C-alpha positions, 0 to 999 in steps of 0.5 A: 474500493474507492478510487482516489482513496478519498477522505471524508464522510460525504463525497460527490461526483459529477455525472462523469465520475469526477470528484466535486471539489476536493478532499484528502486522501486515506492510506491505500489499505483503508479505502474500501467501502462496505455498501450499505444501501443504495438509492437511485433517482432520476438525477442522481446514484446515493451510496451509503457505506461503512470504511473498511481496511484491507488485511493481508495474510501471508499464505506461507512461504517466501515470495507467496501471494497473500490472501487479502480481506476487508475488515470494518475497523470503526462502525460509525466511520461512514461515508455517503457517496453521491454520484450524479446522473444524467438524465439523457445518458442513462446507460452510462451509469455503469461506466460512472460507477466504475470510475468511482469504485472498484470491485477488488483491486484491479489495474487502475487502482494499483496505478493510482497507489503511491510508488512504495506499493506499486512492485507488490501490486503489479506482482499481486495482479500480474505474478507471471510477468512481473519481475518482482520477487521477495528475497527471503534472505533478504541478503544484502545485493549490491545496487545496480551492479551487474545489471540490477544486482549481484549478491556478494558475500566474501568481500562485503560488509552488510550495513549496520543498523544505527537508529531504528525508531519505533514504528506509529500505529495507525488508528485502525490497526490499534482499534481491531488489535491488529498486528504483525509484520510488513517486509520493506525493501529499500536501497541504503545508499553509501552514506547510509540513509534509505532510499527507494522504500517499497513494501515487499510483503504488506500487513494492512490496516494503515500499517504498511504506510506508518512502516514506510513512513518510520523506515525513512527516519531509520540510519544505517552504517552503509555497506562497504565492498572492498573497503569502500562505502557501497549502496545496496538492496536489502529486505527488512521485517518491521515488527508491528505489535501492540505491546 
């Protein structure tokens, strides 16, 4: 996994593992690299590879953890990574390499991901201490009520979806004909606007980011409790399918 999720065909890093220059970024689920060749010299370490995307597969059951694999979505999407070597400190190369790449998803990589990834990543890395759980029913929860949320069934009218634009497919998913559903958590505020959007169950190949972008354009008729509009937390499945 390329830390920083940098885009580009050629990336250069100094002897401390800092990016030289600037680079655009790719979605978090598209920052994997399959290493093809490694060349070590006295002055540099050069790694060439093919960019990959992550695929998340639910093992079954609400709130269960997903299996995570990587797949090449475009064999021509190559990246060349050049890391400078400090000839006076050859033993530091491992540490510098760890600043550029991670093996799988670790805490440092997770911390650099967008905010909407944080709940799921923390749960995936630390399932025992994470407060996050996926609500299987997606039943509305009054946001901020009774110390973090209270399910109200009798006197609440759930939010009603008014406008749900179609999701735009990522190029990586389209190339692989990769499809499925993304579970999104959010708060529908008292005016019917989506707030605090997060990924509750990812799909991968850049579709999670597309789902979050899409959810920002959703519009609702707000929930009401005892006849008054209230902010509620809900879960919504977004179907990502090629027709």
